[in-house]
PADO-857650 format. One record per atom (N, C-alpha, C): residue number from 1; residue in one letter; atom name; x, y, z. Coordinates in steps of 0.1 Angstrom, whole numbers, plus 5000, padded with zeros to 4 digits. Example, Ala and Ser with C-alpha at 12.3 -4.5 7.8 and 13.67 -1.06 7.14 Angstrom:
2
NODE    i  aa  at    xx    yy    zz
NODE    1   a   N  5132  4943  5078
NODE    1   a  CA  5123  4955  5078
NODE    1   a   C  5132  4967  5078
NODE    2   s   N  5128  4978  5071
NODE    2   s  CA  5137  4989  5071
NODE    2   s   C  5129  5000  5079
END
This chain:
71
NODE    i  aa  at    xx    yy    zz
NODE    1   m   N  5008  4988  5000
NODE    1   m  CA  5000  5000  5000
NODE    1   m   C  5009  5013  5000
NODE    2   s   N  5005  5022  4992
NODE    2   s  CA  5013  5034  4990
NODE    2   s   C  5011  5044  5002
NODE    3   d   N  5022  5051  5006
NODE    3   d  CA  5020  5061  5017
NODE    3   d   C  5019  5075  5012
NODE    4   s   N  5014  5076  5000
NODE    4   s  CA  5012  5090  4994
NODE    4   s   C  4998  5090  4987
NODE    5   m   N  4993  5102  4984
NODE    5   m  CA  4981  5104  4978
NODE    5   m   C  4981  5117  4969
NODE    6   n   N  4974  5116  4958
NODE    6   n  CA  4972  5128  4950
NODE    6   n   C  4963  5138  4957
NODE    7   v   N  4967  5150  4958
NODE    7   v  CA  4959  5161  4965
NODE    7   v   C  4956  5172  4955
NODE    8   i   N  4944  5176  4953
NODE    8   i  CA  4940  5187  4945
NODE    8   i   C  4936  5199  4953
NODE    9   l   N  4942  5210  4951
NODE    9   l  CA  4939  5222  4958
NODE    9   l   C  4930  5231  4949
NODE   10   l   N  4918  5234  4955
NODE   10   l  CA  4908  5242  4948
NODE   10   l   C  4906  5255  4955
NODE   11   e   N  4907  5266  4948
NODE   11   e  CA  4904  5280  4953
NODE   11   e   C  4889  5283  4951
NODE   12   k   N  4883  5287  4962
NODE   12   k  CA  4869  5292  4961
NODE   12   k   C  4869  5306  4957
NODE   13   l   N  4864  5309  4945
NODE   13   l  CA  4864  5323  4940
NODE   13   l   C  4853  5331  4946
NODE   14   p   N  4855  5345  4946
NODE   14   p  CA  4844  5353  4952
NODE   14   p   C  4830  5352  4947
NODE   15   e   N  4830  5349  4934
NODE   15   e  CA  4816  5347  4927
NODE   15   e   C  4811  5333  4929
NODE   16   g   N  4818  5325  4937
NODE   16   g  CA  4813  5311  4940
NODE   16   g   C  4818  5300  4932
NODE   17   g   N  4826  5303  4921
NODE   17   g  CA  4831  5292  4913
NODE   17   g   C  4844  5286  4920
NODE   18   l   N  4850  5276  4913
NODE   18   l  CA  4862  5270  4918
NODE   18   l   C  4873  5271  4908
NODE   19   r   N  4885  5272  4912
NODE   19   r  CA  4897  5272  4903
NODE   19   r   C  4907  5263  4909
NODE   20   q   N  4912  5253  4901
NODE   20   q  CA  4922  5244  4905
NODE   20   q   C  4935  5251  4906
NODE   21   i   N  4941  5251  4918
NODE   21   i  CA  4954  5258  4920
NODE   21   i   C  4965  5248  4915
NODE   22   e   N  4964  5236  4920
NODE   22   e  CA  4974  5226  4916
NODE   22   e   C  4970  5212  4920
NODE   23   e   N  4977  5202  4915
NODE   23   e  CA  4975  5188  4918
NODE   23   e   C  4989  5182  4920
NODE   24   r   N  4991  5176  4932
NODE   24   r  CA  5004  5172  4935
NODE   24   r   C  5003  5159  4944
NODE   25   l   N  5013  5151  4944
NODE   25   l  CA  5014  5139  4952
NODE   25   l   C  5019  5144  4966
NODE   26   w   N  5011  5141  4977
NODE   26   w  CA  5015  5144  4990
NODE   26   w   C  5019  5131  4998
NODE   27   s   N  5028  5132  5007
NODE   27   s  CA  5032  5121  5015
NODE   27   s   C  5022  5119  5026
NODE   28   a   N  5022  5108  5033
NODE   28   a  CA  5013  5105  5044
NODE   28   a   C  5015  5115  5055
NODE   29   a   N  5027  5119  5057
NODE   29   a  CA  5031  5129  5068
NODE   29   a   C  5024  5143  5065
NODE   30   m   N  5025  5147  5052
NODE   30   m  CA  5019  5160  5049
NODE   30   m   C  5004  5159  5051
NODE   31   i   N  4997  5148  5047
NODE   31   i  CA  4983  5147  5049
NODE   31   i   C  4979  5147  5063
NODE   32   a   N  4987  5140  5071
NODE   32   a  CA  4985  5139  5086
NODE   32   a   C  4986  5153  5092
NODE   33   a   N  4995  5161  5087
NODE   33   a  CA  4997  5175  5092
NODE   33   a   C  4985  5183  5091
NODE   34   l   N  4976  5180  5081
NODE   34   l  CA  4963  5188  5079
NODE   34   l   C  4955  5188  5092
NODE   35   e   N  4957  5178  5101
NODE   35   e  CA  4950  5177  5113
NODE   35   e   C  4953  5189  5122
NODE   36   h   N  4965  5195  5120
NODE   36   h  CA  4970  5205  5129
NODE   36   h   C  4971  5219  5123
NODE   37   v   N  4968  5220  5111
NODE   37   v  CA  4969  5233  5104
NODE   37   v   C  4956  5238  5098
NODE   38   n   N  4955  5252  5097
NODE   38   n  CA  4943  5258  5091
NODE   38   n   C  4947  5266  5079
NODE   39   y   N  4960  5267  5076
NODE   39   y  CA  4965  5276  5065
NODE   39   y   C  4975  5268  5057
NODE   40   l   N  4975  5271  5044
NODE   40   l  CA  4986  5265  5035
NODE   40   l   C  4992  5276  5027
NODE   41   v   N  5005  5275  5024
NODE   41   v  CA  5012  5284  5016
NODE   41   v   C  5015  5277  5003
NODE   42   v   N  5010  5283  4992
NODE   42   v  CA  5012  5277  4978
NODE   42   v   C  5017  5288  4969
NODE   43   d   N  5029  5285  4963
NODE   43   d  CA  5035  5295  4954
NODE   43   d   C  5036  5309  4961
NODE   44   g   N  5039  5309  4974
NODE   44   g  CA  5041  5322  4981
NODE   44   g   C  5028  5329  4985
NODE   45   r   N  5017  5322  4983
NODE   45   r  CA  5004  5328  4986
NODE   45   r   C  4997  5320  4998
NODE   46   e   N  4992  5327  5007
NODE   46   e  CA  4986  5320  5019
NODE   46   e   C  4971  5318  5017
NODE   47   y   N  4966  5306  5020
NODE   47   y  CA  4952  5302  5019
NODE   47   y   C  4947  5296  5032
NODE   48   e   N  4934  5298  5035
NODE   48   e  CA  4928  5291  5046
NODE   48   e   C  4921  5279  5041
NODE   49   t   N  4923  5268  5048
NODE   49   t  CA  4916  5256  5044
NODE   49   t   C  4902  5256  5049
NODE   50   i   N  4892  5254  5041
NODE   50   i  CA  4878  5255  5044
NODE   50   i   C  4873  5241  5047
NODE   51   e   N  4875  5232  5038
NODE   51   e  CA  4870  5218  5040
NODE   51   e   C  4878  5209  5030
NODE   52   g   N  4877  5196  5033
NODE   52   g  CA  4883  5186  5025
NODE   52   g   C  4873  5175  5021
NODE   53   r   N  4876  5169  5009
NODE   53   r  CA  4867  5158  5004
NODE   53   r   C  4876  5147  4999
NODE   54   l   N  4873  5135  5003
NODE   54   l  CA  4880  5123  4998
NODE   54   l   C  4872  5118  4987
NODE   55   n   N  4877  5119  4974
NODE   55   n  CA  4869  5114  4963
NODE   55   n   C  4874  5100  4960
NODE   56   v   N  4866  5090  4965
NODE   56   v  CA  4869  5076  4965
NODE   56   v   C  4870  5071  4950
NODE   57   d   N  4861  5077  4942
NODE   57   d  CA  4860  5073  4928
NODE   57   d   C  4873  5076  4920
NODE   58   s   N  4879  5088  4923
NODE   58   s  CA  4891  5091  4916
NODE   58   s   C  4904  5089  4924
NODE   59   g   N  4902  5086  4937
NODE   59   g  CA  4914  5084  4945
NODE   59   g   C  4921  5097  4949
NODE   60   h   N  4915  5108  4949
NODE   60   h  CA  4921  5121  4952
NODE   60   h   C  4915  5126  4965
NODE   61   l   N  4924  5134  4972
NODE   61   l  CA  4919  5142  4983
NODE   61   l   C  4918  5156  4978
NODE   62   e   N  4906  5162  4979
NODE   62   e  CA  4904  5176  4974
NODE   62   e   C  4903  5185  4985
NODE   63   l   N  4910  5196  4985
NODE   63   l  CA  4910  5206  4996
NODE   63   l   C  4904  5219  4990
NODE   64   l   N  4894  5225  4997
NODE   64   l  CA  4888  5238  4993
NODE   64   l   C  4895  5249  5001
NODE   65   l   N  4900  5259  4994
NODE   65   l  CA  4908  5269  5000
NODE   65   l   C  4902  5283  4997
NODE   66   v   N  4904  5293  5006
NODE   66   v  CA  4901  5307  5002
NODE   66   v   C  4914  5315  5005
NODE   67   p   N  4917  5324  4996
NODE   67   p  CA  4929  5332  4998
NODE   67   p   C  4928  5341  5009
NODE   68   m   N  4939  5343  5016
NODE   68   m  CA  4940  5353  5027
NODE   68   m   C  4943  5367  5021
NODE   69   q   N  4938  5377  5027
NODE   69   q  CA  4941  5391  5022
NODE   69   q   C  4955  5394  5026
NODE   70   s   N  4962  5400  5017
NODE   70   s  CA  4976  5406  5020
NODE   70   s   C  4975  5418  5028
NODE   71   v   N  4984  5420  5037
NODE   71   v  CA  4983  5432  5046
NODE   71   v   C  4992  5443  5041
END
């Protein structure tokens, strides 16, 4: 059994749509870290994690994110 999973990061747009930020293979340790974090940094941009969905049909973990406002 593999200790990694494909993770898809989706940004929730202000008008309600979704935009795929990236798809990447995550290790089991990175997935386990989601239990302890509320924010992710991707390409230098910070996002708040809103919810996650395990898509059993495709074998992907999908994370819904909203961008944090820059100060």
